[in-house]
N, C-alpha and C positions, 0 to 999 in steps of 0.2 A: 774296455781296459785303458784306452787312452785318457778317459776321463779321470780315472783313478790316480794316474801320473800327475795330471796337472793339478789335482787337489793336493798331493803330497808335496810338489813343487812351491805351491803356493803357502804351505803352511808355515807357521812360524813358532820359535821355542815358546815355552810356557811362561819362562822368566826372561825380563830385560835385564839390562846392565843396572838400571835402578834397583831391582829386586836383589840382585846380588850385592850390591853396596849396602841395602838396609840389612840383609842378612848378616853380612860381615860386621855392622855396627852393632846389631843384636847380640852377637856372638861376643863381641867386646865387653858390652854391657854385663853379660852373664860371668865373663871371666873376671872382670872387676868385682862383682859380688862375691865371687868366691875367693878372691884375694883378700877382700875386706873379712872374709871369716876365717882366714888362716891365721896361725901364729898363737902366741900366748902361753906357749908350753914353759915348763920350768926346767933347770937344768938339774935340779935335785929332786928326785922323786919324793922325798920326805916332806918337801915344801909345798904347801897349796897355794896357787895363785889365784888371786881374784879377778885377772883381767879377763878370764875366759868368760865373765858374765858381763861384760861391757856392753854398752848401748849398741855400739857398731857391731858387734858380733852376733848379739841376740835379735836385734830388730831391724837395723838399717841393711845390713848385709842380705838376709832373706828377701826384704823387700825389693832391693836392687835386683836380684836374681830372678824374682817373679817379674818385675818390670821388664827385665831382658827377655823372658820368655814370651811374655805379651807382646813385645815390639817383634819377635820373630814371627808371631803368627799373623801379625799385621803385614810384615814384609812377605810372607809367604802368599796372604790372601790378595795383595795389592794387585790390580790389574794393570798390565802394562799399557802406556799410552797407544792409542791406535796411530799406526804410521801410514795409514792410507791418506789421511789428511796432509801429511808432509810430502807424499809423492805427486800430489795433484798440483 
């Protein structure tokens, strides 16, 4: 039973500070993509606004969102640096 206690005390978190920073950066990229998609509405419902078909909203924003999600996967899967080398 004592062996189990020592294993738990030596275990570390799955994420390091670097992982959390990368996750926040990825979240910012995703939010930027959704901001790029927003807007373009007309005040008058009888007037059609062509700006909803702009390059930014149709092409660039979805690519930015997908890159953000890809960055999130990288941030989650990245292994933290081993701290045992620093302790020696």
